[in-house]
N, C-alpha and C positions, 0 to 999 in steps of 0.2 A: 381576327378567326370565324369562317364561316362552317357549320353544321356538316355543307361536303366539303370541305375538309377535311374535319374531325372525321367523319364517314369512310375518305381517302385512307386516313390511319389505322383505322383499326381493318380496311380489306390488305393494308401495307401486313399484318399481324396475322391475320390467316394465311395471307399466301407465305407466310414461312414454315406455321403452322400448320396449312397442307404438306407443304413438303416432309415435314418434321413425320407425320403418321402415316406420308404415301413411304418412305424409309424404314418408319421401324415396321409398319404393315407387312412390308419384302421379306422383312430379320426373321418376323416370326413362321414363316412356311417356309424357309429356309430351315428352322428350326424343328418342325414336325416331319420336312420330309428330307431328313439327311443323314437315315437309314438309307434311303433311294440313292441319294449322292455320291454315298458314298461308294458303292455296295458297283454302282454301273460306271465308276468314277468321273464325274460331272467336277469332282475336286478344283479341280485349278481356275475353269469359269468360275463356280461359287463362292468359291474365298476372294474373290477379284470382285463381285457382286455383290460380299457381305464386306468389304471394305470400301468399296462407294457409297452403300447405303446407312455403314457408321457414323461415316464423317459427315453425309448429307444431314444427319438429325441433329449429331453432336451442334454444325453449324448452324443450319433452321435455329435453334434451340439460344443458341448462344443469340444469334439477332434478336430475341425476343427480350431476354434477360440482364443482357449486358448493361452497360451501364454509363456507356459511351455517351455526353451528350448531344453527337451531330448522330446517332440513331435511330430511328423508330426504336425503343425499347418498350417495354412494357409498363415502367413505370412515368418515361417521358408521356408516351399516351397518354396515360391516367389522368396524370396532371393537369395538361390539357382541357378534359374534358372536365375534371372537373374547375379548372378558372374561366371557362366559359361554360357553365350549366345552366344564366339564364336566357345561354341562345337555345335550349330544351323546352317545349311546351312544358308551362309549368302544371297544366292540371294533376288532380288524383287522383292516384290509381289502389288498385285493390288488392289486397295481396293472395284475395280466392282467383285473381288471372292467372298467375304462376302458377307452376302445377311442381310445388316443390320439392318434387320425387326427383326430379329429374338432376337435385342440383346436391353435390355432396358439400363440398366449402361454403356458396352461398345459402349458407338456412337467414330465414326471411326475419325471421320471432323477434329479433330488438327492433323490426319496426311496426310502426304504429298500424291499425288495420287499412288506412288511408295514409297515403304519402306519396309526395313532389316529386323531379329527378332531381333535385336538391338530395332529398332524402339518399333516394338510393344511392346517386353518388358517392356520397359521404360513409354509406353502409359498405358501399365495393371497396373505398378506398380503406376501412378499415380492416377487411377481409385481406387485402389485397397485403397489407402491412404485416398481418399475421401470419400470412402462408411465406413472404419472404423470411420471416422470420424462424418457420418450420423448417423449410429449403435452402437457408442460407451455405451450406455446408457442399448440399448438389450441388447449386448453382455454379460455385466457385470451379468443383467437379468438372463441370462440362468445362467452363473458360478453361482452366490450366492442362487439358486434352486435347481444344482449337490450339493455345498457343503454343503447348510443345512439342504434340502429336501431325496437328494438321496445317495451321498457318505457318508452323515455320519449324526446321529440324534446329530443335535445340540439342546439342550436344553438353548441355551442362548436366548433369544429374542432381537432380531436386525432387524431394517429397510433395509432393501436395497431392488436394482431398478426394476421395473418391466418394462414386455413386453406384448403382444399379439398375438395372436395367425397369425394376420395378419400379425405383423410386422418379425414372423417369416418364414411366406410364404417367403414374400421380400427376406427373407435370405437366404432362398432359390433357389431361381431364380437366384440372383446373384452368387452362388455356382456354379449354371447350366451355367449360360452365361459361367463363368471363363474356366470351365472346357472343353467347348467347342472349346472359340475361341483358348485357347491354345493347346489344344488337337488337333484338326480338323489343325491348319494353323503352328505348330512346331512337331508336331511327327507322321504328315502323319492320323492319326486315328480319322473316321469319325465319331463321336458322332449325327450327324444329318446332314438329305441329302440334299440337294441343295434346294430339293421344300418345308421344313419343315419349319415352320412361328414361331417354340418352338425351344428351345435350349436342345439340350443333351436326343433328345426324344428315343433311344435307351435305357439307362441309368433308365429312368422317366418311358418308358414301362413295362421293367424287374421289376423294384423298384414296381408299383403297380400290379401285378402279386397274388399278395398276400388278394388285396384288392377288386380284382375283386371275387377271387374265394370267400372272405367272401359276397359280397356282391350279387352274384347267390345262397348261402348256405341260405341266409336268405329269399330271394324273393322267394325261394321255400318254406319255410318255411309261407312265407305270403300268397301263394296260396294253401294252404292246409286246 
């Protein structure tokens, strides 16, 4: 496998992450403007939009976290990165180049001051597994909602795991950090500048364009 193919796989994950962020940001606008929406009887349209955005967020996250062996899920992607670590330049990197303030999950304390691409991938692998163990219930909940409510019309009543939008925000935060730390330091792709205190600022900004447009539309209606 080539570096180009590995980079394309990360781009595939980014595409699903983009759709997730886009949908969630639109949902947040709806939440902040709900009183105005109800007062002006825009409910019929907004409820339909809300439903579509919820489905989009869940479907996109499931594509990233599902265990299907034929999908470009995060575990399969990372296994490909790890198995092909020799393709990456093995020059030593220094922790001082990383702005650790932008990372919540990927704390680099366990790495030596100077480390190689192999060291970084081993560290990220360990962090990924710890994250999966902590958020297994939430990932299962997303899959259950997709399988029973979105992808299929399941008539069988069954109990399944639950999650919350707050927990989903954490999943998105983790993915932003994952993409940022790997692309920035393995593929030399700028996901956030040295001055940014948030990971993947470019992706987040692009994915928030629809939200900003929707917000302007509602604000103009409010002002009329």
